[in-house]
C-alpha positions as CSV (number, residue, x, y, z in Angstrom):
1,M,0.0,0.0,0.0
2,P,1.5,3.4,-1.0
3,V,2.1,6.0,1.7
4,E,1.7,9.7,1.3
5,F,2.9,12.7,3.3
6,L,0.9,15.8,4.0
7,G,2.5,19.1,5.2
8,I,1.2,22.6,5.8
9,A,1.0,25.3,3.2
10,A,1.1,28.2,5.7
11,T,0.9,31.8,4.3
12,N,3.1,33.2,7.1
13,N,5.8,31.9,9.5
14,G,3.8,32.1,12.7
15,S,3.2,29.1,14.9
16,E,2.2,28.2,18.5
17,T,5.8,28.9,19.5
18,T,6.6,31.9,17.4
19,P,4.6,35.0,16.5
20,R,4.6,35.7,12.8
21,S,7.1,38.3,11.6
22,G,5.0,39.9,8.9
23,G,1.5,40.0,7.4
24,A,-1.0,37.2,7.3
25,F,-0.3,36.6,3.6
26,D,3.4,36.7,2.9
27,K,3.7,35.7,-0.7
28,D,7.4,35.0,-0.6
29,Y,7.2,32.8,2.5
30,T,4.2,30.9,1.1
31,I,6.2,29.8,-1.9
32,R,9.4,29.2,0.0
33,L,7.6,26.9,2.4
34,A,5.8,25.1,-0.3
35,R,9.0,24.7,-2.4
36,A,10.7,23.2,0.7
37,H,7.9,20.6,0.8
38,E,8.1,19.9,-2.9
39,D,11.9,19.6,-2.8
40,H,12.0,17.3,0.2
41,G,9.6,14.4,-0.6
42,W,6.3,15.6,0.6
43,D,3.2,14.8,-1.6
44,R,0.7,17.4,-0.6
45,A,0.2,20.5,1.5
46,L,-2.8,21.8,3.4
47,F,-4.2,25.3,3.0
48,A,-6.1,25.6,6.3
49,Y,-9.2,27.8,6.9
50,G,-9.9,30.4,9.6
51,S,-12.6,33.1,9.7
52,G,-10.1,35.9,9.5
53,A,-7.3,34.2,7.7
54,P,-6.3,34.7,4.0
55,E,-8.7,33.1,1.6
56,P,-7.2,29.6,1.0
57,A,-8.5,29.0,-2.5
58,A,-6.8,32.2,-3.8
59,A,-3.6,31.3,-1.9
60,A,-3.7,27.8,-3.3
61,A,-4.1,29.2,-6.9
62,Y,-1.1,31.4,-6.3
63,L,1.0,28.4,-5.2
64,A,-0.3,26.2,-8.1
65,S,0.8,28.8,-10.6
66,K,4.4,28.7,-9.1
67,L,5.1,25.0,-8.4
68,D,4.6,22.1,-10.6
69,K,4.4,18.9,-8.5
70,L,3.2,19.6,-5.0
71,Q,-0.5,18.6,-4.5
72,I,-3.0,20.8,-2.8
73,L,-5.4,20.0,0.1
74,L,-7.8,22.9,0.2
75,A,-9.8,23.4,3.4
76,H,-13.3,24.7,2.8
77,R,-16.2,25.5,5.1
78,P,-19.7,25.0,3.5
79,N,-21.1,28.1,5.3
80,V,-19.0,30.5,3.3
81,S,-20.5,29.9,-0.2
82,Y,-23.2,28.2,-2.2
83,P,-22.2,24.7,-3.3
84,T,-22.6,25.4,-7.0
85,F,-20.3,28.3,-6.7
86,A,-17.8,26.2,-4.7
87,A,-17.9,23.5,-7.3
88,K,-16.9,25.9,-10.0
89,T,-14.2,27.4,-7.8
90,F,-12.7,24.0,-7.1
91,A,-12.9,22.9,-10.8
92,T,-11.1,26.1,-11.8
93,L,-8.4,25.5,-9.2
94,D,-8.0,21.9,-10.4
95,Q,-7.5,23.3,-13.9
96,I,-5.0,25.8,-12.7
97,S,-3.1,23.1,-10.8
98,D,-3.3,20.5,-13.6
99,G,-5.3,18.1,-11.5
100,R,-3.5,18.5,-8.1
101,L,-6.5,19.4,-5.9
102,T,-8.2,17.6,-3.1
103,V,-10.9,19.4,-1.1
104,H,-11.1,19.1,2.7
105,F,-14.6,19.9,3.9
106,I,-14.8,21.4,7.4
107,T,-18.1,21.2,9.3
108,G,-16.9,23.4,12.1
109,G,-16.4,22.4,15.7
110,T,-16.7,25.7,17.5
111,D,-20.0,27.7,17.4
112,H,-18.3,31.0,18.1
113,E,-15.8,30.6,15.2
114,Q,-18.7,29.7,12.9
115,Q,-20.8,32.6,14.0
116,R,-18.0,35.0,13.0
117,E,-19.0,34.4,9.4
118,G,-22.7,34.3,10.0
119,D,-23.2,30.6,10.6
120,Y,-25.7,30.0,13.5
121,L,-26.6,26.4,12.8
122,T,-26.2,23.8,15.5
123,K,-23.4,21.2,15.2
124,D,-25.8,18.5,14.1
125,Q,-27.4,20.8,11.5
126,R,-23.9,21.7,10.3
127,Y,-23.1,18.0,9.7
128,S,-26.4,17.6,7.8
129,R,-25.6,20.6,5.7
130,T,-22.0,19.5,5.0
131,R,-23.2,16.1,3.7
132,E,-25.7,17.7,1.4
133,Y,-23.1,20.2,0.3
134,I,-20.6,17.5,-0.7
135,Q,-23.2,15.6,-2.6
136,I,-24.1,18.7,-4.7
137,V,-20.4,19.5,-5.3
138,K,-19.7,16.0,-6.5
139,K,-22.7,16.1,-8.8
140,A,-21.7,19.5,-10.2
141,W,-18.2,18.2,-10.9
142,I,-19.5,15.3,-13.1
143,S,-22.9,16.4,-14.5
144,R,-22.8,17.6,-18.1
145,N,-26.6,18.1,-18.1
146,A,-28.5,20.7,-16.0
147,F,-30.0,19.4,-12.8
148,D,-32.3,20.6,-10.1
149,H,-31.9,20.2,-6.3
150,D,-34.5,20.5,-3.5
151,G,-32.9,19.5,-0.2
152,E,-33.0,20.4,3.4
153,H,-30.4,23.2,3.1
154,Y,-30.2,24.0,-0.6
155,Q,-32.6,24.5,-3.4
156,F,-31.9,25.5,-7.0
157,A,-33.0,24.7,-10.6
158,D,-31.4,24.1,-14.0
159,F,-27.7,24.3,-12.9
160,V,-24.9,23.0,-15.0
161,S,-21.3,24.1,-14.8
162,D,-19.2,25.1,-17.8
163,V,-15.9,24.3,-16.0
164,F,-14.9,20.8,-15.0
165,P,-12.0,19.4,-13.1
166,V,-9.0,17.9,-14.8
167,Q,-9.2,14.8,-12.5
168,Q,-11.8,12.3,-13.7
169,P,-14.3,11.6,-12.6
170,R,-13.6,14.3,-9.9
171,P,-11.1,15.5,-7.3
172,G,-10.8,13.7,-4.0
173,V,-13.0,14.6,-1.0
174,S,-11.4,14.8,2.4
175,F,-13.3,15.0,5.7
176,G,-12.4,14.8,9.4
177,G,-13.9,14.5,12.9
178,S,-14.2,12.2,15.9
179,S,-17.9,12.3,16.8
180,P,-20.6,9.8,15.6
181,A,-22.0,12.5,13.3
182,A,-18.6,13.0,11.8
183,Y,-18.1,9.3,11.2
184,A,-21.5,9.0,9.6
185,A,-21.0,12.0,7.2
186,G,-17.4,11.2,6.4
187,G,-18.0,7.5,6.2
188,A,-20.7,8.1,3.6
189,E,-19.1,10.8,1.5
190,A,-15.3,11.0,2.0
191,D,-12.5,9.5,-0.1
192,I,-10.1,10.4,2.8
193,F,-11.0,10.5,6.5
194,C,-8.7,12.6,8.7
195,L,-7.9,11.9,12.3
196,W,-5.7,13.6,14.8
197,G,-2.9,11.6,16.3
198,E,-4.0,9.5,19.3
199,P,-2.5,6.4,20.9
200,L,-2.6,3.4,18.6
201,A,-5.5,1.6,20.4
202,E,-7.7,4.7,20.1
203,T,-6.7,5.2,16.5
204,A,-7.6,1.6,15.7
205,Q,-11.0,2.1,17.2
206,Q,-11.7,5.3,15.2
207,I,-10.7,3.5,12.0
208,E,-13.2,0.8,12.7
209,S,-15.9,3.4,13.4
210,V,-15.1,5.0,10.0
211,K,-15.3,1.6,8.2
212,Q,-18.6,0.8,9.9
213,A,-20.0,4.1,8.9
214,A,-19.1,3.5,5.3
215,K,-20.7,0.1,5.5
216,N,-23.8,1.6,7.0
217,A,-24.0,4.1,4.2
218,G,-24.0,1.2,1.7
219,R,-20.4,1.7,0.4
220,K,-18.4,-1.2,-0.8
221,D,-15.2,0.7,-0.4
222,V,-13.9,2.6,2.6
223,P,-12.2,6.0,2.9
224,R,-8.4,6.1,3.1
225,I,-7.2,7.1,6.6
226,Q,-5.0,10.1,7.4
227,V,-3.5,10.8,10.8
228,A,-1.8,14.0,11.9
229,F,1.1,14.6,14.3
230,R,3.6,17.3,15.4
231,P,7.0,15.7,14.9
232,I,9.8,16.9,17.2
233,I,13.1,15.3,16.0
234,A,16.8,15.6,16.8
235,P,19.9,13.5,16.2
236,T,19.7,11.8,19.6
237,E,16.8,10.8,21.9
238,E,18.2,13.1,24.6
239,L,18.3,16.1,22.3
240,A,14.8,15.3,21.0
241,W,13.3,15.3,24.5
242,E,15.2,18.5,25.4
243,K,13.7,20.1,22.3
244,A,10.2,18.8,23.2
245,Y,10.2,20.3,26.7
246,R,11.7,23.5,25.3
247,T,8.8,23.6,22.7
248,V,6.2,23.5,25.5
249,E,8.0,26.2,27.4
250,R,7.8,28.4,24.2
251,I,4.1,27.7,23.9
252,E,3.5,28.7,27.5
253,A,5.6,31.8,27.0
254,R,3.4,32.8,24.0
255,K,0.2,32.2,26.0
256,A,1.5,34.5,28.7
257,N,1.5,37.3,26.1
258,G,-1.9,36.7,24.6
259,P,-4.1,34.0,23.0
260,L,-2.4,31.6,20.5
261,S,-5.4,31.7,18.2
262,R,-8.9,33.1,17.9
263,R,-10.2,29.9,16.5
264,H,-10.0,27.7,19.5
265,S,-10.6,27.7,23.3
266,L,-7.6,26.7,25.4
267,T,-9.8,25.4,28.2
268,N,-13.2,24.2,27.0
269,P,-13.1,23.0,23.4
270,E,-16.5,22.2,21.9
271,N,-15.4,19.7,19.3
272,T,-15.1,16.0,20.1
273,G,-11.6,15.7,18.6
274,S,-10.0,18.2,20.9
275,Q,-11.9,16.8,23.9
276,R,-10.4,13.4,23.1
277,L,-6.9,14.8,22.9
278,L,-7.2,16.4,26.3
279,A,-8.7,13.3,27.8
280,V,-5.7,11.3,26.5
281,A,-3.3,14.0,28.0
282,E,-5.0,13.6,31.4
283,R,-4.2,9.8,31.3
284,G,-0.5,10.5,30.8
285,E,2.3,12.2,28.8
286,R,3.8,9.3,26.8
287,F,2.1,6.5,24.8
288,D,3.3,3.8,22.6
289,R,6.6,4.3,20.9
290,A,6.9,8.1,20.7
291,L,3.5,9.8,21.2
292,W,3.7,12.8,23.6
293,T,0.7,14.8,24.8
294,P,1.9,17.9,26.6
295,T,1.9,19.9,23.4
296,A,-1.9,19.1,23.0
297,K,-2.5,19.9,26.7
298,A,-0.7,23.3,26.3
299,T,-2.8,24.3,23.3
300,G,-6.2,23.0,24.6
301,G,-6.2,20.1,22.2
302,A,-6.2,22.6,19.3
303,G,-6.2,20.7,16.0
304,N,-3.2,18.6,15.2
305,S,-1.3,18.9,18.5
306,N,0.0,15.6,19.8
307,A,3.7,15.2,19.1
308,L,5.9,12.3,18.1
309,V,9.3,12.8,19.8
310,G,12.6,11.1,19.1
311,T,15.3,10.6,16.5
312,P,14.3,10.3,12.9
313,E,14.5,6.5,13.2
314,T,12.2,6.5,16.3
315,V,9.7,8.8,14.7
316,A,9.7,6.8,11.4
317,Q,9.1,3.6,13.3
318,A,6.2,5.3,15.2
319,L,4.7,6.4,11.9
320,L,5.0,2.8,10.6
321,D,3.1,1.6,13.6
322,Y,0.2,3.7,12.4
323,Y,0.7,2.5,8.8
324,D,0.3,-1.0,10.1
325,L,-3.1,0.0,11.4
326,G,-4.2,1.0,7.9
327,V,-3.1,4.6,7.9
328,D,-1.6,5.5,4.5
329,I,-1.6,9.3,4.6
330,L,0.7,10.7,7.3
331,S,0.3,14.4,8.2
332,A,3.1,16.2,10.0
333,R,3.8,19.8,10.9
334,G,6.6,21.1,13.0
335,Y,6.8,24.3,15.1
336,D,9.4,25.9,13.0
337,L,7.4,25.4,9.8
338,L,10.2,25.8,7.3
339,D,13.1,24.2,9.0
340,D,11.0,21.3,10.4
341,A,9.5,20.6,7.0
342,I,13.0,20.3,5.5
343,D,14.3,18.2,8.3
344,F,11.3,15.8,8.3
345,G,11.6,15.5,4.6
346,R,15.3,14.8,4.7
347,Y,15.5,12.4,7.6
348,V,12.1,10.8,8.3
349,I,10.2,10.5,5.0
350,P,12.9,8.4,3.2
351,L,13.0,6.0,6.2
352,V,9.3,5.5,6.1
353,R,9.1,5.1,2.3
354,E,12.0,2.6,2.3
355,E,10.3,0.4,4.9
356,V,6.9,0.6,3.2
357,A,8.5,-0.5,0.0
358,K,10.2,-3.4,1.7
359,R,6.9,-4.5,3.2
360,D,5.2,-4.2,-0.2
361,R,7.9,-6.3,-1.8
362,A,7.5,-8.9,0.9
363,K,3.8,-9.1,0.4
364,A,4.1,-9.3,-3.3
365,A,6.5,-12.2,-2.9
């Protein structure tokens, strides 16, 4: 089974440990970081979404016009546009990128963040809307004949797009979450289901929940599984752990000077994924081969926040443990976005790819 690596396509150099040095959209840094991923073995990079952040589709189009190989994972919230308009936007971006687009649909786990852009639906209503939205986008991508739609959240008549994706029959659909509603929606509609890094046992349980949801939806296939981590690597185990504790100290120092982000509560996260990360952190700091939870605890379980700590060899073996569970897309993002992307690409990705190739050859034999 092939393995893929997802990095971050940040538009500035800020992180939980370092305030950004310039504006929210630094064009030079955006391309520099993306090129570092492209040059060091990464497959794809994520353009994330925030209510006040630079518009990710435009930023992704800028990147696609400058780089030739790096694939794009575009985060999109259904509340910000009508699905027919979104389908055209995505198809146009797939044309610009010569077929390098995957779309990650975000339902939204925080009511206050959603309300900043006028979205006052409940969480369950948002999941229902997202599922309907994805269905419309998929149909618009492939339908050459006009069609009508009369659903719970959207109604329109006689729509047909005049721009279609390069990828046939359509670009991939990515989805994430850790609640029953997320499993149901993503299990039914997603090509890729995204999880945050938890201990191996919990990750295995979540994978089974996704598979069962796909089966319940009548699918004969199942979504590919992606899991996300914050790697902290160094030449020796001792140096890696020193770096890890120093990272948390830097996060705490930033918190002392103001909030890390407007998107996420540090104390009472509403979304199930963050609640799960904090619950794991309450059970202990270290799990399995290299999973470390203090980074998640320090950030309130914000997004991808559990770390993998150790030498490149240790972190590679830890990632392979997840690969053995059925995870074939490994997402990683350091705290120094540029340097960590280069180091991870140089020292970890080749080890994982080499071992996966050995296992594939052994299976084939």
